[in-house]
N, C-alpha and C positions, 0 to 999 in steps of 0.2 A: 817740336813734337813732344817734348817732355811736358809742355804746358797743357796739351790736349788730353793727356792721359788722366783718367779719374783715379784719385787716390782711394784705396780701400782702407777702412778703419783698422787700427792695429788690433792684435789679438787680445791685448789687455782691455781695450775698450769693448770688444765683442764679448769678453768674459764677464762683464759686469751684468748684474741682474736686470736692470732696466733695458739693456740691449737684448738680453735673452728673451725677456717678455715681449718686446716688440717683434722679434723674429718669430716667436710662437704665435703671436697674434696674426701675422702675415700668413703663416702656414695654415692657421684655422680658417682664415678668410678664403684662401685658395681651396681648401677642402670643401667648404660650404658652397662655393661657386661650382665646384665639380659635382657635388651632390645635386644641386638644383638643375644643372645641365642634364644629368642622368635622368632625373625625375621628369623633366619636360620632354625628353626624348622618349620616355617610356609611356607617356600618356597616349591613349588611343582616341581617335576622333572618328565617329561614325558619320558618314555622309549619306543623307537620305536623298532619294530621287525626288520625293515630294516632301513638302513640309507638313503634311497631314500626319497626325499620330494615329496609329491603328487602334481601334477599340479592342480591349481584351475579350477573349472568348469566354463566354459564361458557361460554366459546367453545371448541369442540372442533375440532382440525384433524385430518383424516383423511389419512393418507399411503398412496399406492398400493403401497408396498413397505416392507419392514422395514429396508432399507438405511439410511434416514435415521436410524433409531433405533440402529443398530449402528455408527454412525460413531464411531470411537475417538478422533478428534482432540478436544482439549479445546476448551471454549468460550472463544473469544478475546475475548469481550465485556468481561471484567474487565481492568483495566489498573492498573499501579502505576508511580509515578514516583520517581526518585531513591532506589531501593532501599527504598521504604517497606514494601512487602509482597513479601518475597523469594520466597515460594512462587509467587505469581502471576507474578513476573518470570521465575522458573526455568521455569515451564510455558510461558510465552510464548517464551523462548529455545529450549527444547526443540522447540517446534512450528516455530519458524523454521529450526532446524537440520534437522529432519525434512523440511520442505518443500524446503530447499536440497538435501538429499541425494536426494530424489525427482527433482528437476530434473536433478541431475548424473547420476543413474542413467539417466534418459530420454535425456539427451544421449549418454551412453556407449553405450546400446543402439542409438541411431540411427546413431552413428558406426560401430559394429561391423557393423550391417546394411549400411551403405554400403560398408564395407570388404569384406564377404563378397560383395556384388553385383559389386564391382569385380574381385575375385579370380576369381569365376565367369566374368565376361566375358573376362578375360585368359586363363584356361584354355581357353575355347572358341576364342578367337582363336588361341592357340598350337596347338591341335589342328588347326584348319583350315589353318594355315600348314604344319604338318608333312605333312598329307595332300596339300596342293597343292604343297608343296616338293619331294616325291619325284618327282612328275610333271615339274615344271619342271626339276629337276636332270638327270633322264634326257634331257629334250629339250635342255637347255643343253649337256650333255656331248657329245651327238651333233653339235650344231652347232659346238661348240668344237673337236672333232677334225677336222672338215672344214676349218675355218678354219686350224687349226694346220698341216695338211698343205700347204695352198696358200700360207701365209705363212712358209714355212720359209726364205725368202731371208734372206741375212745382213742383220742390222739394225745397221749401223754408221753412222759419221758420213759424210755425203756432202758433199763440198766443192762449193760452187756455182762456176760458171765465169762 
């Protein structure tokens, strides 16, 4: 019976680095087998009654106007980073420039409109002053002549006593 028993390696032999590495390798292989088993058990398999694949349903959007289809601005959904796709970046840059130009044009139109309104207001005010000014001048001139006749006394320095 003593011959049938398998001898275990000694503790000194098991403590050597090459033996420790072989034990670690065996443990890693066991862990890898366990992971693979778990993954294969977790896979789902769908069984179809028929082998035909169903066609996807098509969703149709109806627009009340053709304006949405005639929009000439590019689709800005595509992006490129660090000059990877120069065509997309150029399109994006052109769209940004166009948008900025539209904003500037709108600001210019608004400023011009405000300027025009201000000029119209000033012209009306000037017309009103001219019309009212003639009447006032005539009245001021007649009052001024009367005062000038009465105030014709010499206007010199009067020494106080």
